[in-house]
N, C-alpha and C positions, 0 to 999 in steps of 0.2 A: 504494500500500500504506500502510495506517495502522499505526503502531507504538504499542502500548498497553502500559503498564507496571503497571497495577493491576487487581485482580479487578473492582472496582466499575466501572471505565471500560470494560473489555471487555464486561461484561454490558450496559452501556448501549449500546455500539456494535452489539452483536449483536441486541438486542431488536427493532429494526425489521425485520431480515431474518427473524427467527423469526416475528414477527406476519404477515409477508407469505407465510409458508409456504415460504421458500427452504430448500433442503437445505444443511447445513453439513458440510463435510469437514474433518477435524482430523489434523494430523501433530505428535505430541509429540516434541521432540528436546532434547538437551542442548547443541546448537550445534556450532560448528566443523564446518560442513556440508561434505559431500562428495557425490559423484555419487549415492550410494545414497539420501541424504536427498532430493535433487532428484527422483529417480525416484518416491519416495513422494508428493512434492508434485504431480508430474505426474498420478499416478493420482487424487489427491484433487481436483484441478482438473477432470479429465476427467469425474468421476462426480458432482460436486456444483456447486451454484450459488455457494457462498461457501466460501473456503478459509482456514482458520486454522492457523498454525504457531506452536507455543510453543518458546521457548528458555529452559530452566531447568536449571541444574546442581543436581540434587536431592541435598542432603546426606544424606537418609535412606537412600540406597542405597549409600553409601560406608562401608566399614569403617574402623576406627581407624587402620590402617596403609596405607590405600589412597590414591589420587591425587586427592582432592578439591581440595586447594590448587593443584595444578599442572595440573589438567584443562584442556586447551587452550580458550581463549576468544577470540573476535574478533567482537563483535557488529556492528561496522561492516561488516566483510566479509560476514558472514552476511546482514545486512539488505539489502545490495546484491544478493546472489545471489537472495534471496527476492523482491525487487521485480522483478528481471529475469524471474523464473519466473512472475510474475503472481499472487502471493499477495495476498489481500485484507487480512488482518490478521496482524501479527506480535505475539504476546503474549510479552513479555520481563519477567516480574515479578522483584522482588527476593526474597531469602530472607525478609526482614522482612515482606513483604506475603503471601507464601505461608504462612509459619509465624509469625504475629504473636505466638503463644504457643507454648511447648513442646508438641509434639503428644502428646496423651493417647490418641488413637484410632489404631489400626493396622489396616490391611486386610492379611490374610495368606491365602495358599493353602498351608497348611503341608506337606502331603504332597509336592506338586509342587515347592514352593519350597525344600525342605530337602535335595534330592539333586542329583547332578551338579554344575553350577556353584554351586548353592545350598549344597552341602556344602563347597565351597572358599571360599565367600563367605557365611558365616552372616549372616542378616538382610537380605541384599541384595534378595531378591525381595519381602520384606515392604515394604521401602522403595519398590520399584518399584510394587507394587500400591496402596500408599497414595497416592503422588503421582499415579498415573494415575487413580485414582478421584476424587481432588480436582480434577484437570484436567477430567475428564468432567463433574463437577458444575458447574464454572465455564463451560466452553464449551458444554456440552449438544449435542454433535455428533450428526448422524445416522450418520456413519461415521468410523472412525478407522483410520489406516494405520500398519503396523509392518513392519519388515524381517525377513525370514525368517532372516537371519544369526543373530539372537537367537531361535532356534527355541523354546527353553524358555520364554523370556519371553512369546512369542506364545501358547504353550499355557497359561501361567498366566493371562494376561489374558483369554483366551477363557473359561477356567473361571470366573474371577472374575465376568465379565459374565453368564455363564449362571447362576451361583449367586445373584447379587444382583439378577438381572432388570434390569440396567442397559440402557436403551433405546438402544444403540449397536451398529452392525454393525462387527465387527472384520475388517479386510481385510489379510491378509498379502501382502507383495510380495516376489518373488524377490530374492535377494542380487545386488548389483552388484559386479563384480570388476574389479581392475586388470588391466593387460595380461598380467601373469605369473600371474594366477589368484588372487592374494591378495584376500580379501574387503575391500571398502572399509570403513574404520573411522576414526573420529576419532583413535583411539589409535595409528594407524600413524605419526603424526608423532613419536611418542616414539622410534622405532627409528633407531639409527645406520645408516649405509650398510651396515656389515657385518651388523648384525642384520636389516636390511630384506632383504638377500639370503638370509639364513638362514630368514626367515619363509616362504619359498616351500615349505618342507617341509610346511606345514599343508595347503594345497590338494593337494600331491602325495600326502599321506597318504590323502586322500579317493579319489584315483585308485587308490592301492594297494589300498584296501579293495574297490573295484569289481573289480580284477584277482583278488584272493583269492576273492571270492564267485563270480565267473565261472569260476574254476578248479575249483569244486566244494566248497570249504571251507564247512561249514555250522555248525560248532561256534562259538558266540558267544565263549566264553572264549578259544579258540585264535585267533580273528580279532583280538580286542582285544589279546591279547598280541603278536601279530605287528605290529599297527599301532603299538603302544607302542614296540617295538624299532625299527621303521622310523623313527619320529620321532626317536628317540635317536641315530640315525646322524648327525644334525646336532648337533654339540657344543653349540651355543648354545640348543638347544630342550629344554624339559623339559615332557613331557605331564602335565597335572594331571587331566584327564578324557579318557578314551577309552572310549566306551560305545556299544554297539549296543542300540537300543530299538525298541519298537513305534512307528511314525511318528505314530499318532493319539493314543495314550494316554500315551506315554513309559514304558510299563510295561517292566520287565526281561524279557528273553527268553533262552532257552537255545540255540535252534537257529534258523537262517535258513530260513524256510519260505514267505516271501512278501516284500513290500516291507519294508525295514528302514531305520531312521534311524541314521546314525553321527553322534555328537556329539563334537566335539573342543574342548578348552579347554587351550591350550598357552601356556606362559610362554617368552618370548624376552627374556632379560635380566630387567628388572623389568616388562615389558609382557605382559599376558595377551591372547591372541588367541582369538576364537571362530570356529568354522566347523562346517559340518554338510552332510550330503547324504542324501537318501532314495535308497536303492539298490533297484531293482526287478529281481529275478533273472529275471522273465518278459520283460523288454524287452532290447533289444540293448545299451543303454548304461545306466549309472547315471543315474537321473533326478535332475536338479538340483532341489533344493528350497530351497537357500539359497546 
């Protein structure tokens, strides 16, 4: 595996592969890798001839009071994991290289990006869309891989790619979970042992939603209210987003009449945890989408 730290060097290293017509698979990350990231890498390697992983903690997607300074970082550990996984190129640029001047250009998907998690984190998804666009311009991948845990992010990136005719295939990959059901996340490291035990309320809330819908409850507002109350049975948990939406468009709905997406954004202490599930009332079990 080659580790590359500048935009110019990565372009130089990838140019021969591009001229040879080799397919390039790309996994953008902020590092502190876990099994979910490695699953994305596995898909990228299986479906492409060259695999690029980026590690860049993007300041544009952090709010003024968020965890940019303390976001977990361990490039040496991450590099070893990626080399073992068979990655061809690790792109680990500095902030100075990625943003050599203050950014004047912003990529935004304002409607999708301003609701749900975007309402709780104003400007977050504009920062995501901007850095992903820049990374796509640098790597020029044929396919890029994103975890479905960040379901809204995937929807925004898909719409961005469609709107801007970016020549990259977006491939969502199902969420990888820990043994107790909690979605793998770099931010799980923030949780104290007591908070980590409390965090299980998040995947349990997904199961509770399946139970409610299976029992015949169809009113979306009633389901959201019951899930909110369920999460609050855990004293350390504060639900910030509990929303049932259309699974393809993320549009608001009033009644469950087909597959629905439950999106959760829950604060445990100072840590925000994302999770979601597509629930299909026509199947025997809630269909795991993330």
